[in-house]
N, C-alpha and C positions, 0 to 999 in steps of 0.2 A: 840617383835619388828620384823617388816618385812623388806624386802629388800628395800622398797620404802623410809624408814626412813634414810637410809644410804646415805649421800650426800658427793660427792667427788669433789675435785677441778679439773678443767680442767688441764690435763697434757700437758707439753710442748713437742711437737713432732717435729722432723725434717721434713721438707717438701721435702727432697731429694727423688728421685725415684731410685729404684734399677734397674740396668742394667742387662739384661739377660746374664748369663754366656756364654762365647764363648768356643767352644770345639776345641782344647785344650785351657785352660785359657791363657789369654794374658801375664801373668807373667811367663809362662814356656818357656824355650828354647829361651831366648832373649839375651843370651851371656852376662849376667850381673854377673860378678864374682868379688865380693869385699871382699872375705874372703879367707885368706891363708889356713885355715882349710878345707874349702869346696873344694878348688883346690886340696888339698892333698888327702882328703878322697872321693871326688866325690859325696858324698851324706851325708846330715845331717838330723837327725830327730829332729823336734821341737814340742813343745806343745804351743798352742795358746789359750788365754782365752779372752772371751768377756763377758760383763755384762751389765745389765740394770735394772732399777727398775720401778715399776708401782704401783699405788694405786688402790685397788679394795676392795669390801666387800666380805665376805664369812661367812658361818657357816659350821658346821660339823655334819649334821644329820646322823644317828638317835640319836647321843649322845648330840650334842649341836645345838640348833636351833636359838640362838641369832645371828643376823647378825651384824657384826662389820667390820671395815676396818683395813687394814694393808698397809704399803708400802712394797710390796714384792720385793725381789731382786732375779734375775735369773742370773746364771753364767754358761756359756757353755765352755767346754774344748775340744779342738780338737788336733789331732796329724796329722802331715803331714811331708813329705820329701821335702827338698830343694836339688835339684840335680844341678850338674854343669850346668851353663847357666840359671838357674832360678833366677828371681829377689827375690822371696820369695816363701814360701810353701803354704800360704793361704792369700787370700785377706780379711783382717780383716774388712775393711770398708764395703765391700759387705756383709760379714757375719753379721756384726752389723745391717745393714739395714734389712736383712732377719729376724733377731731377733726382731727388732722394728715392722716389719710387722706382725709377730706372736702375739706380745703383743697387737697390735691394734685390733686383732680379739677377745680379751677377753672382754666380756660384763662387765658392771659396777658391777655385782655380779658374782664371779667366778663360783658359783653353776649353773649358766645358760649356761655355756659352755659345749657343748657335750663332755662326757667323764670325766667331772670334777664335776658331780652332788654332790659328797660328799664334795667338796670344800677343799680338802686336798692338802698339798704341794706335796705328792706323785703323785696325779693326775696331778698337774701342771708340775711336772718333766716329766711325760709321754707325756703331750701335747707338751712341748718344744723339746722333743726328735724327734718329727716329722720333725724338721728342716733337719734331715738326708735325707729326700726325695728331698730336694732342692739342694743338693750337687752334682754337676756334675763331679768334679775332683776326679778320682779314688784314688788319693794319700791322700785324706783328709778323716779322720775318726772322728766322734764325739765320745768321750770316756767317758764324764761325764757331767751330768746336775745337777745343784744344785739350789734349791729354798729355800728362807728363808722368814719367817714372821718378824723376828727380827735378828739382828746380832748374837744373842746368840743361835738361834735354826735354824739349817740348815739341810735340807733333800737333800741327794745326790743319784742320780741314776747312777750306774756304768754300762756302756754299753760294750758289747763284740760282736764281729762279729760272 
């Protein structure tokens, strides 16, 4: 079976556009203090997680050449600080939009994406890790990328600076 036989449903995508990040981000230093703990410690470390899913075909040559589809799920985990005066440490809506923009670049067959010719979840993890180049806030770090074909099989890339 070739990739032309794999038919996918049109995915529902948001039509919202991403706003270019402002330096420094607008949520920093705006004197929004709603946490007694933050006022006491002056800085809190948080993890943020965003996720999305997408349906695409793939195969895993040279071992498996049959093209088949999955509803892949991708999950990104970030670390960031919230300092006194910050509204939050990461704009999750902006980061979600960046994730959706990356997903929209994946062709109907994962193997046709540059760097993902083997069609593996490992290759997809590496692809999604490129979101790091879009982060302008130096307090935000991408620490983990997970991609799954099913809920029972998850591949996770742990990132270190």
